[in-house]
N, C-alpha and C positions, 0 to 999 in steps of 0.2 A: 407827307398826306398829298405832294402834292403831283398830280398828274402830268405824266411826260408832257405834252400839248398843251401846258397851262403857263402862263408866266407867272414867275413870284414875286410878290409886290411885298417891301417892308414901309416901315413908318419915312426914313430914310430914302426912299426910291420910289416912294408915290408920287407927289409931285413932279415929278422925271415922266414913270412912264405910265400915269395915269392922268392927269390934270393938264401935261402938256403933250400926251400925244396926237395928232392930228388924226386917227380911226378912231370910233367908238371903242369902247374898253367895259366892259362887264368884270367886276371884283366880286369874288368869292371871300366873304368873310366866313372861319372856319376856325375851328380848334379842335384839337384831339381828344377832349373828352366829349362830343357831338356826336352819337351813334348817328345820326342821318347826313353828315358832314360829308363822310364816307363816299356813302351812294352816289349823292350830288354834283361832288369833284368826277366821279368817273362819270356820270352821264355828261356834264358838261365837256371831257375832255373827247365823248364822242363825239358831241355838236361841233366843237370846234372845226371841224374838217366841212361841214355845211355851211360855214360861213369868216371863209376865210379874209376880208375884210375885216373882221371885230379881233381883237383880244382879247382873247379870257385870259382872267387873273386871277389867281388866290393870296389872301393875304392871313397870316395865322393871328389869331385875334387874341391869342395869351401874348404874343411877343412883340407886339405891337397895337399898345396900348393910344399913344398918339391920336391913329386914325381912326382908332373904334370910337374914343371922347368926342373928334371930329365931327365925325356922322353921324353920332349918338348911337350906334350898332349896339343892340344890347340882347340879342338873340340870335343864333344859331341853328342855321346856314342863312346867313342875310346874304343878299344880291342887290349889288346898286347897278346900275347899267348908268355909264357915263357917256356923254355927247360932249364935244367940246369942253370940257374940265366941268360939266354942270348934272348933274345928277336927273335924271330922265326918269328915272322908273324903277321901283323900288320890289324887290320880293324877299319876305320874311319865312322862313321854313321851308320844308323839304317840300319840290313839287316832281310829279310826272314828267318824263321825258317829253312827252308831248306840251305842257304846259311851256316848257321851260324854252323848246323851239320855236311855238306863236312867242314869246315872248321878246325872246332875241328877234325874232322877223317884225316882231312890230315894232320895238323901240328902234331897231336899228333899220329898218325897210331900206332906205338906200344903199346900206352895205350886206343886205343880206344876199346872198347867192342859192336862191333856190329853182 
């Protein structure tokens, strides 16, 4: 399901690619069995170009149970916004592009290129 412009993270790479990243990171927790996950991923891939200073990543929930448990992700899709390794914003469930754009801009204001 990984869209071309999105970074794939796993339990093994999460600390390095998300928590240790100097840039803000949005992680999309998804699953193959989740109908709204595909459209959300495509929307995030479209928005990635508008936020060049932000890493937008995906984590397959079924293949990465450790990170799922750590962040208590219970529903798909779940979007966690990380800044300096700390969750600063959360969205659970599918949202329209306008809402996702506003959330990215609000959570990562200094990094947004608008």
